[in-house]
C-alpha positions as CSV (number, residue, x, y, z in Angstrom):
1,X,-25.8,-15.0,13.6
2,X,-23.1,-12.5,13.8
3,X,-20.3,-15.0,13.5
4,X,-21.7,-16.3,10.2
5,X,-22.3,-12.8,8.9
6,X,-18.6,-12.0,9.6
7,X,-17.6,-15.2,7.9
8,X,-19.6,-14.3,4.8
9,X,-18.2,-10.8,4.8
10,X,-14.7,-12.3,5.1
11,X,-15.2,-14.6,2.1
12,X,-16.6,-11.6,0.1
13,X,-13.6,-9.4,0.9
14,X,-11.1,-12.2,0.1
15,X,-12.8,-13.3,-3.1
16,X,-14.0,-9.9,-4.5
17,X,-11.0,-9.0,-6.6
18,X,-10.6,-12.5,-8.1
19,X,-14.3,-12.7,-9.0
20,X,-14.5,-9.2,-10.4
21,X,-11.3,-9.8,-12.5
22,X,-12.7,-13.0,-13.9
23,X,-16.0,-11.4,-14.9
24,X,-14.2,-8.4,-16.5
25,X,-12.3,-10.8,-18.7
26,X,-15.5,-12.7,-19.6
27,X,-17.7,-9.7,-20.2
28,X,-15.4,-6.7,-20.8
29,X,-17.4,-4.5,-18.5
30,X,-16.2,-3.3,-15.1
31,X,-19.6,-2.0,-13.9
32,X,-21.4,-5.2,-15.0
33,X,-18.8,-7.3,-13.2
34,X,-19.0,-5.3,-10.0
35,X,-22.8,-5.3,-10.0
36,X,-23.0,-9.0,-10.6
37,X,-20.5,-9.8,-7.7
38,X,-22.5,-7.5,-5.4
39,X,-25.7,-9.3,-6.3
40,X,-24.1,-12.7,-5.7
41,X,-23.0,-11.5,-2.3
42,X,-26.5,-10.4,-1.5
43,X,-27.8,-13.8,-2.5
44,X,-25.1,-15.5,-0.3
45,X,-26.2,-13.4,2.7
46,X,-29.8,-14.6,2.2
47,X,-29.0,-18.3,1.3
48,X,-25.9,-19.4,3.2
49,X,-27.3,-19.1,6.8
50,X,-29.8,-21.9,5.9
51,X,-27.9,-23.8,3.2
52,X,-24.5,-23.5,4.8
53,X,-21.3,-22.0,3.4
54,X,-20.4,-24.0,0.2
55,X,-17.1,-25.9,0.1
56,X,-15.6,-23.4,-2.4
57,X,-17.1,-20.0,-1.6
58,X,-15.1,-18.2,-4.3
59,X,-16.3,-20.5,-7.1
60,X,-19.9,-20.2,-5.8
61,X,-19.7,-16.4,-5.9
62,X,-18.1,-16.4,-9.3
63,X,-20.6,-18.8,-10.8
64,X,-23.6,-17.0,-9.3
65,X,-22.3,-13.6,-10.4
66,X,-21.7,-14.8,-13.9
67,X,-25.2,-16.2,-14.1
68,X,-26.7,-13.0,-12.8
69,X,-24.6,-11.0,-15.4
70,X,-25.8,-13.2,-18.2
71,X,-29.4,-12.7,-17.1
72,X,-28.9,-9.0,-17.0
73,X,-27.4,-8.9,-20.5
74,X,-30.3,-11.0,-21.8
75,X,-32.7,-8.4,-20.4
76,X,-30.9,-5.5,-22.0
77,X,-31.3,-5.6,-25.7
78,X,-29.0,-2.7,-26.3
79,X,-26.0,-4.4,-24.8
80,X,-25.6,-7.3,-27.3
81,X,-22.5,-9.2,-28.3
82,X,-20.6,-8.5,-25.0
83,X,-18.6,-11.7,-25.4
84,X,-17.1,-10.3,-28.6
85,X,-16.4,-7.0,-26.9
86,X,-14.6,-8.8,-24.1
87,X,-12.5,-10.7,-26.6
88,X,-11.5,-7.4,-28.3
89,X,-10.7,-5.8,-24.9
90,X,-8.6,-8.8,-23.9
91,X,-6.9,-9.0,-27.3
92,X,-7.7,-12.6,-28.3
93,X,-10.4,-14.7,-29.8
94,X,-13.5,-15.7,-27.9
95,X,-12.4,-19.3,-27.8
96,X,-9.0,-18.4,-26.4
97,X,-10.5,-16.0,-23.9
98,X,-11.9,-18.9,-21.9
99,X,-8.6,-20.6,-21.6
100,X,-9.9,-23.8,-23.0
101,X,-8.0,-23.6,-26.3
102,X,-4.7,-22.4,-24.7
103,X,-4.3,-25.2,-22.4
104,X,-4.2,-22.9,-19.4
105,X,-5.3,-24.3,-16.1
106,X,-8.2,-22.4,-14.4
107,X,-5.9,-21.5,-11.4
108,X,-3.4,-19.8,-13.7
109,X,-6.2,-18.0,-15.5
110,X,-7.4,-16.6,-12.2
111,X,-3.9,-15.4,-11.3
112,X,-3.6,-13.8,-14.8
113,X,-7.0,-12.1,-14.4
114,X,-6.0,-10.4,-11.1
115,X,-2.7,-9.4,-12.5
116,X,-4.4,-7.8,-15.5
117,X,-6.8,-6.0,-13.1
118,X,-3.9,-4.6,-11.0
119,X,-2.2,-3.2,-14.1
120,X,-5.5,-1.8,-15.4
121,X,-6.2,0.0,-12.1
122,X,-2.7,1.4,-12.2
123,X,-2.6,2.4,-15.9
124,X,-0.5,5.6,-16.4
125,X,-3.5,7.2,-18.1
126,X,-5.1,7.5,-14.6
127,X,-3.8,9.9,-12.0
128,X,-2.4,8.6,-8.8
129,X,-5.5,9.4,-6.7
130,X,-7.7,7.5,-9.1
131,X,-5.3,4.6,-9.2
132,X,-5.4,4.2,-5.4
133,X,-9.1,4.5,-5.2
134,X,-9.8,2.0,-8.0
135,X,-7.2,-0.5,-6.7
136,X,-8.9,-0.5,-3.3
137,X,-12.3,-0.8,-4.8
138,X,-11.8,-3.5,-7.4
139,X,-9.0,-5.5,-5.9
140,X,-9.5,-4.9,-2.3
141,X,-13.2,-5.0,-2.3
142,X,-13.5,-2.0,-0.1
143,X,-16.7,-0.1,-0.3
144,X,-16.7,3.5,-1.3
145,X,-17.6,4.6,2.2
146,X,-14.7,2.5,3.6
147,X,-12.2,4.1,1.3
148,X,-13.5,7.6,2.1
149,X,-13.2,6.9,5.8
150,X,-9.7,5.6,5.4
151,X,-8.5,8.7,3.6
152,X,-10.6,11.1,5.6
153,X,-12.4,12.4,2.5
154,X,-16.1,12.8,1.6
155,X,-17.7,9.7,0.2
156,X,-18.8,11.7,-2.8
157,X,-15.2,12.7,-3.7
158,X,-14.1,9.0,-3.7
159,X,-17.2,8.0,-5.6
160,X,-16.4,10.6,-8.3
161,X,-12.8,9.4,-8.5
162,X,-13.9,5.9,-9.1
163,X,-16.5,6.8,-11.7
164,X,-14.1,9.0,-13.5
165,X,-11.5,6.3,-13.5
166,X,-13.9,3.8,-15.0
167,X,-15.0,6.2,-17.7
168,X,-11.4,6.9,-18.5
169,X,-10.6,3.2,-18.9
170,X,-13.6,2.9,-21.2
171,X,-13.1,6.1,-23.2
172,X,-9.4,5.5,-23.7
173,X,-9.8,1.9,-24.6
174,X,-7.3,0.8,-21.9
175,X,-6.8,-2.9,-22.5
176,X,-7.3,-5.5,-19.8
177,X,-3.9,-7.2,-20.2
178,X,-0.5,-7.7,-18.6
179,X,2.0,-5.2,-20.0
180,X,4.7,-6.5,-22.4
181,X,8.3,-6.9,-21.3
182,X,9.2,-3.4,-22.7
183,X,6.4,-1.8,-20.7
184,X,6.7,-3.8,-17.5
185,X,9.4,-2.0,-15.5
186,X,7.6,1.4,-15.8
187,X,4.1,-0.1,-15.3
188,X,5.2,-2.3,-12.3
189,X,6.7,0.8,-10.6
190,X,3.2,2.5,-10.6
191,X,1.6,-0.6,-9.1
192,X,4.2,-0.8,-6.3
193,X,3.9,2.9,-5.6
194,X,0.1,2.6,-5.3
195,X,0.4,-0.2,-2.8
196,X,3.1,1.7,-0.9
197,X,0.9,4.9,-0.8
198,X,-2.0,2.9,0.6
199,X,0.2,1.6,3.3
200,X,1.8,5.0,4.1
201,X,-1.7,6.5,4.4
202,X,-2.6,3.9,7.0
203,X,0.7,4.1,8.9
204,X,1.0,7.9,9.0
205,X,-2.7,8.8,8.8
206,X,-4.0,12.3,9.0
207,X,-6.3,13.2,11.8
208,X,-6.6,12.0,15.4
209,X,-5.6,8.4,14.8
210,X,-1.9,7.7,14.0
211,X,-2.5,4.2,12.6
212,X,-5.3,3.1,10.4
213,X,-5.0,-0.6,10.7
214,X,-7.4,-1.5,8.0
215,X,-5.4,0.4,5.3
216,X,-2.1,-1.1,6.4
217,X,-3.6,-4.6,6.4
218,X,-5.1,-4.0,2.9
219,X,-1.8,-2.8,1.5
220,X,-0.1,-5.9,2.9
221,X,-2.8,-8.1,1.5
222,X,-2.3,-6.5,-2.0
223,X,1.4,-6.8,-1.7
224,X,1.0,-10.5,-0.8
225,X,-1.3,-10.9,-3.8
226,X,1.2,-9.3,-6.1
227,X,4.0,-11.5,-4.7
228,X,1.9,-14.5,-5.5
229,X,1.2,-13.3,-9.0
230,X,4.8,-12.1,-9.7
231,X,7.1,-14.3,-7.5
232,X,10.1,-13.7,-9.8
233,X,10.1,-9.9,-9.4
234,X,12.6,-9.0,-6.7
235,X,11.1,-5.5,-6.1
236,X,7.7,-7.1,-5.5
237,X,9.2,-9.2,-2.8
238,X,11.1,-6.2,-1.5
239,X,8.0,-4.1,-1.1
240,X,6.2,-6.9,0.8
241,X,9.2,-7.3,3.0
242,X,9.3,-3.6,3.7
243,X,5.7,-3.4,4.6
244,X,5.9,-6.4,6.9
245,X,9.0,-5.1,8.7
246,X,7.5,-1.6,9.2
247,X,4.1,-3.0,10.3
248,X,5.8,-5.3,12.8
249,X,6.5,-2.2,15.0
250,X,3.0,-0.9,15.0
251,X,2.1,-1.9,18.6
252,X,5.1,0.0,20.0
253,X,4.8,3.1,17.9
254,X,2.0,4.9,19.8
255,X,1.0,4.8,23.4
256,X,-2.7,4.0,24.4
257,X,-3.2,7.8,24.8
258,X,-1.9,8.4,21.3
259,X,1.6,9.6,22.3
260,X,4.1,9.1,19.5
261,X,7.1,6.9,20.4
262,X,10.2,7.2,18.2
263,X,12.1,4.1,17.1
264,X,14.9,4.3,19.7
265,X,12.4,4.6,22.5
266,X,10.1,1.8,21.5
267,X,9.5,-1.3,23.6
268,X,10.9,-3.9,21.3
269,X,9.1,-6.7,23.2
270,X,6.0,-5.4,21.5
271,X,7.3,-5.9,18.0
272,X,5.6,-8.7,16.1
273,X,8.3,-11.4,15.7
274,X,6.2,-13.4,13.2
275,X,6.0,-10.4,10.8
276,X,9.7,-9.8,11.4
277,X,10.6,-13.4,10.5
278,X,8.5,-13.2,7.3
279,X,10.1,-9.9,6.3
280,X,13.6,-11.0,7.0
281,X,13.1,-14.2,5.1
282,X,12.0,-12.2,2.1
283,X,15.0,-9.9,2.4
284,X,17.3,-12.9,2.4
285,X,15.6,-14.2,-0.7
286,X,16.2,-10.8,-2.4
287,X,19.8,-10.8,-1.4
288,X,20.3,-14.2,-3.1
289,X,18.9,-12.8,-6.3
290,X,21.5,-10.0,-6.2
291,X,19.4,-7.5,-8.1
292,X,18.9,-4.7,-5.6
293,X,16.3,-2.0,-6.1
294,X,14.8,0.7,-3.9
295,X,12.2,-1.4,-2.1
296,X,14.6,-4.2,-1.4
297,X,17.2,-1.8,0.0
298,X,14.6,-0.1,2.2
299,X,13.5,-3.5,3.4
300,X,17.1,-4.4,4.2
301,X,17.5,-1.2,6.2
302,X,14.4,-2.1,8.3
303,X,15.7,-5.7,8.6
304,X,18.9,-4.3,10.3
305,X,16.7,-2.3,12.7
306,X,14.7,-5.5,13.5
307,X,17.9,-7.4,14.2
308,X,18.8,-5.2,17.1
309,X,17.6,-6.3,20.5
310,X,18.0,-2.7,21.8
311,X,18.4,0.6,20.1
312,X,22.0,0.8,21.3
313,X,22.8,-2.4,19.4
314,X,21.7,-1.0,16.0
315,X,24.3,-1.4,13.3
316,X,24.2,2.1,12.1
317,X,27.3,1.7,9.9
318,X,25.5,-1.0,8.0
319,X,22.4,1.2,7.7
320,X,24.5,4.1,6.4
321,X,26.1,1.8,3.8
322,X,22.6,0.7,2.7
323,X,21.5,4.3,2.4
324,X,24.6,5.0,0.2
325,X,23.4,2.2,-2.0
326,X,19.9,3.5,-2.0
327,X,21.2,7.0,-3.0
328,X,22.9,5.4,-6.0
329,X,19.7,4.0,-7.4
330,X,17.1,6.4,-6.0
331,X,18.8,9.8,-5.4
332,X,15.9,11.7,-3.9
333,X,15.9,14.4,-1.3
334,X,14.0,12.3,1.1
335,X,16.5,9.4,0.8
336,X,19.3,12.0,1.4
337,X,17.4,13.2,4.5
338,X,17.1,9.6,5.9
339,X,20.8,9.0,5.1
340,X,21.6,12.2,7.1
341,X,19.7,10.7,10.1
342,X,21.9,7.6,9.9
343,X,25.0,9.7,9.4
344,X,24.2,11.4,12.7
345,X,24.5,8.1,14.5
346,X,27.8,7.3,12.9
347,X,29.6,10.6,12.7
348,X,27.6,12.8,15.0
349,X,24.9,15.6,14.6
350,X,27.3,18.2,13.1
351,X,28.2,16.3,9.9
352,X,24.6,15.2,9.6
353,X,23.2,18.8,9.9
354,X,25.6,19.9,7.2
355,X,24.6,17.1,4.9
356,X,20.8,17.9,5.1
357,X,20.8,21.7,5.4
358,X,20.6,22.5,1.7
359,X,18.0,19.8,0.8
360,X,15.0,21.1,-1.1
361,X,12.5,19.9,1.4
362,X,11.2,23.1,3.0
363,X,7.6,21.9,2.6
364,X,8.2,18.5,4.3
365,X,7.6,18.6,8.0
366,X,9.8,15.6,8.8
367,X,12.8,17.5,7.3
368,X,12.3,20.3,9.9
369,X,11.7,17.8,12.6
370,X,15.0,16.1,11.8
371,X,16.8,19.5,11.7
372,X,15.3,20.3,15.1
373,X,16.5,17.1,16.6
374,X,20.1,17.7,15.3
375,X,20.1,21.3,16.5
376,X,19.0,20.1,20.0
377,X,21.8,17.6,20.1
378,X,24.2,20.4,19.1
379,X,23.1,22.6,22.0
380,X,21.2,25.1,19.9
381,X,17.8,25.2,21.5
382,X,16.6,28.5,20.0
383,X,17.2,27.3,16.5
384,X,15.7,23.9,17.4
385,X,12.5,25.6,18.6
386,X,12.2,27.5,15.3
387,X,12.7,24.2,13.4
388,X,10.0,22.5,15.5
389,X,7.6,25.4,14.7
390,X,8.3,24.9,11.0
391,X,7.6,21.2,11.3
392,X,4.3,21.9,13.0
393,X,3.1,23.9,10.0
394,X,3.1,20.7,7.9
395,X,2.1,18.0,10.5
396,X,-1.5,16.9,10.1
397,X,-1.5,14.0,12.5
398,X,-2.6,14.5,16.1
399,X,0.1,12.4,17.7
400,X,2.8,14.0,15.6
401,X,1.6,17.5,16.4
402,X,1.5,16.8,20.1
403,X,5.0,15.3,20.0
404,X,6.4,18.3,18.0
405,X,4.6,20.8,20.3
406,X,6.1,19.2,23.4
407,X,9.6,19.3,22.0
408,X,9.2,22.9,20.6
409,X,8.1,24.1,24.1
410,X,11.0,22.2,25.8
411,X,13.5,23.7,23.4
412,X,12.0,27.2,23.8
413,X,12.2,26.9,27.6
414,X,15.8,25.7,27.5
415,X,16.7,28.6,25.1
416,X,15.0,31.1,27.5
417,X,17.0,29.7,30.5
418,X,20.4,29.7,28.6
419,X,19.9,32.7,26.4
């Protein structure tokens, strides 16, 4: 029964992070929690086709996994007193740990569990690659092979990252808790960055496929989860809005034969209006809070793009003002590059080229691609061909490389005719 198998797989993927987070709080052991949830899934695959899917699949998986974990601990004499260890890890008494003595509702405890797990996966003691892999594994429920395929890396490399990250958490005594108010801004930034990196890897994937839909979808799911857990954090809403608005253009971004289509040339009838509506609503909610941050401003820029029925109707002056605001709070070279692209639409390619020429982005292929476009518009095809060649050195994606090669060849041909 393929349909039922897909349904069970869907329940497992949706509930995995919640169940693992709950069991980590209860037992204080990531590996034990994962093993127990995996075993519960195996039992579900064998039992649900005959017994039917239970009314609350998540609760069934959690209860079954907890029972299996308890059975395993009883069999292992060397792993005693795990409840006390969990209490120490969580930073409270065993009675408080269950939520019964704090008056917390089970739903709030589940939200707190997942929030703790997100911050544990993105703890600053772990490097960024480990944070990404562990977040996808524990919160996303992606198998090691799936993560490896998504990032075009050997499965053994991803498995080693995950194992090392778990060992680091255990060895360093990283607590399973939500950071305090003083720590939250820095720690939240790491969480947002990890989700953004997952999305970017999917949206600008290396290799022959430009878009890896499963990674983009997973990043959006994680962003939605974070927005559910932290609805009062404007930058969380800003990140979700940004991902939704960018992802709304996915169908128009690449042709069926993997030809890259730039934003001005996209068929806007292919844009996902539902995702645009969701993203714009979040941007409006952020504007009402009047506490702008980098993700919110980037989301607002993409909202302006989504408002334009045609490329010619794009309000570039508004976009340039937003980039000025973004430069004030996140003055990076890449933001300056993107501001230069907007400046070209307002003041022309000459001022834009002058604005980006001295940026320290020589190793960034999109910097050279932007320079090549501006040089082409300024009637300097030989210099444009050189810039396209420089861009090709750093482009890893098949569609991007094909696009850059075509434009380099066209510029070189034009330079030969006019030179």
